[in-house]
N, C-alpha and C positions, 0 to 999 in steps of 0.2 A: 669770769668774763665781765668786762666793764659794760656799763649801759651803752656807751658809744659803740662798742663792739657788737652788742646784741642788736642794736638798731641797724648797724651796717650789715650784719648777717641777714636780718629780716628783709631789708631793702634789696640786697643781692639776690636772695632766694625768690622774692616776688618778681624781680626783673627777669630772672631766668625762667619763670613760669608764665610770663606775660606775652601778649602778642608782639611786643617789641623785640623779644629775643629772636624770633624767627626772622624778622626784618634785619636784625643785626647780623645774623649768620649769613643772610642772603648778600650782604654787602661786605662780608669778610671780617666782621668784628667778632672775634672768638674768645678773646681774653680780657674783656672789659671788667674792671673791678670798681664797684661803687665806693665812693669816698664820702664819709660823713664827717662834718667839721663843726666846730663851735662857731656860731655866727659872730660877726664883729660887733653887732648891736644886740644886746640881750633882749630888747623889745621884739626881736624877730624870732624868738623861741629859744629852746635849749640846744637844738642841733639844726644843721642845715645840710641839704643834699643838692649838689649842682650837677648831677648826672644828666639831667635833661638837656642842659646846655652843652655838655660834653658830647652827647650823642646826636643832637639835632642836626648839625651840619653834615655829619657822616651819613645820617639816615635820610636827609632831604625833607625833614619834617620840622615845623615850627617848634622851638623849644618849649613853649607854653603847652602845646598839644602833647608833647612827650611827657611833661610834668603832670598833666591831667590824667593821662593813661596810667602812669606810674602811681599817682596818688589814689586813683580809684581802685587799682589792684591791691595797694597796701590796705586800704579801708576794707575791701572785701576779705582779705586774708585775716585782718584783725577781727572782723565779724565772725568768720568761721572758727577762729581759735578762741573766741571769747569764753566759751564754756569749758575749754580744754585746759586753760592755764589758771592757776590760782592768783596770778598777779598780772594785771594789764601793764603794758609798757608805755604805749603812746596815748596821750590825752587827745591831741588834735594835730591835724596836718593843714598847712596853708600854702597855696602857691603864691609866690610873690615875684614882682618884677617880671623879667623875661622868662623865668622858668625855675627859679629857686624853689625848693620844697622846704618850708620851715616846719620843724617838729617840736611839739611841746610834750614832755614826758609827764606821766601821771604823778600826782603828788605822793602816792604811796611808794613810788620808787625812791623819791628823795627821803621820805620818812624812814624807809628801810635802811638806806645808806647812813643816815644820821644815827639810827639805833645801833647799827653794826659798828660804827666808829666809836660810839660811847662804850659799847660792850667790849670791844677789843683794846680800847685805850691806845697805848703807845705801839701796840703791835698792828694797828689798823694800817692796811696798805703794804705791810711787810711781806716779803716772799722769799722763800729759800730757793726758788727756781730762777736761776740766771744763767 
């Protein structure tokens, strides 16, 4: 699983356990999938989530408020899981603009990816599963 997929899974799980999920169900949003993307500007972090802006209008809530709820829930989840995981994934979260959540990953994640690529050489990124 890639780092992007891990972050996407984390944010989706947190959303489904947050107070926002009940509000989403109440207005008929039952199949929402979080999307994590690479920001256009690398100064904005390693990854970006715009789910707050996608949900805000449908929930009748300011997108920045949705981002704040989601960010606090992610931070809480990270704090709870801190002792359970050998490797932290997210270094920091920042709300930007109208409701983007910018994510910076821990340096150890990058270091591990570099080590793995050196170790595997030309087989790095190769998969027999297609």
